[in-house]
C-alpha positions in Angstrom: 104.9 95.2 112.0 105.6 96.1 115.6 106.6 99.4 117.1 110.4 98.7 117.0 110.2 97.9 113.3 108.2 101.1 112.7 110.8 103.1 114.5 113.5 101.6 112.3 111.7 102.9 109.3 111.4 106.4 110.7 115.0 106.5 111.8 116.1 105.4 108.3 114.1 108.2 106.8 115.3 110.7 109.3 119.0 109.8 108.6 118.6 110.0 104.9 116.4 113.1 104.8 117.7 115.6 107.5 114.5 117.7 107.2 112.4 114.8 108.4 111.8 114.8 112.1 110.2 112.0 114.2 107.6 113.4 116.6 105.9 111.4 119.3 102.4 112.3 118.0 103.3 110.9 114.6 104.7 107.7 116.0 101.7 107.1 118.2 99.3 107.8 115.3 101.0 105.5 112.8 101.5 102.8 115.3 97.8 102.1 115.0 98.5 101.1 111.3 101.5 99.0 112.1 99.9 95.6 112.9 98.5 95.5 109.4 101.7 96.7 107.6 104.4 94.3 106.3 107.8 95.5 107.6 109.8 94.0 104.6 107.5 95.6 102.1 107.6 99.0 103.9 111.4 98.8 104.1 111.7 97.9 100.4 109.4 100.8 99.5 111.5 103.3 101.5 114.8 102.0 100.0 113.3 102.3 96.5 112.0 105.8 97.2 115.5 106.9 98.5 117.0 105.8 95.3 114.6 107.9 93.3 113.7 111.0 95.3 115.5 113.8 97.1 112.4 114.2 99.3 111.2 112.0 102.1 108.4 109.6 101.3 104.9 110.3 102.7 103.8 107.9 105.4 100.6 107.3 103.4 102.7 106.2 100.4 104.7 103.7 102.5 101.5 102.4 104.2 99.8 102.0 100.8 102.7 100.0 99.5 102.9 97.7 102.5 99.1 97.3 102.8 98.3 96.8 99.1 97.6 93.2 99.7 94.8 94.1 102.2 93.3 97.3 100.6 92.7 98.7 97.2 94.6 101.9 96.6 91.4 103.9 96.3 89.9 102.7 99.5 93.1 103.2 101.5 93.6 106.7 100.2 90.0 107.6 101.0 90.3 106.5 104.6 93.8 107.9 105.3 93.8 111.4 103.7 91.2 112.6 106.1 93.0 111.1 109.2 96.3 112.7 108.1 94.6 116.1 107.6 93.1 115.9 111.1 96.5 114.8 112.6 98.3 117.7 110.9 95.9 120.2 112.3 96.1 118.8 115.8 99.9 119.0 115.8 100.1 122.6 114.4 
């Protein structure tokens, strides 16, 4: 997935979930994952999530769904939770 496609995903989430805000730091951080992610799978994941939940999906959830052909769920979760924690602390 390229940066334009990733921004389309974030804009969709932001429009459906008004509490979700796109921040430059988040965009730059997740752009590192984009080349490995499949845009169609990520978009399908978001659309499915929108139908089922009043809360925005986590980026980790979207990435896990669009990368599941490359990583096992356990290995992906193990490598991303720590990175997301560090990113959250850096932004705060």
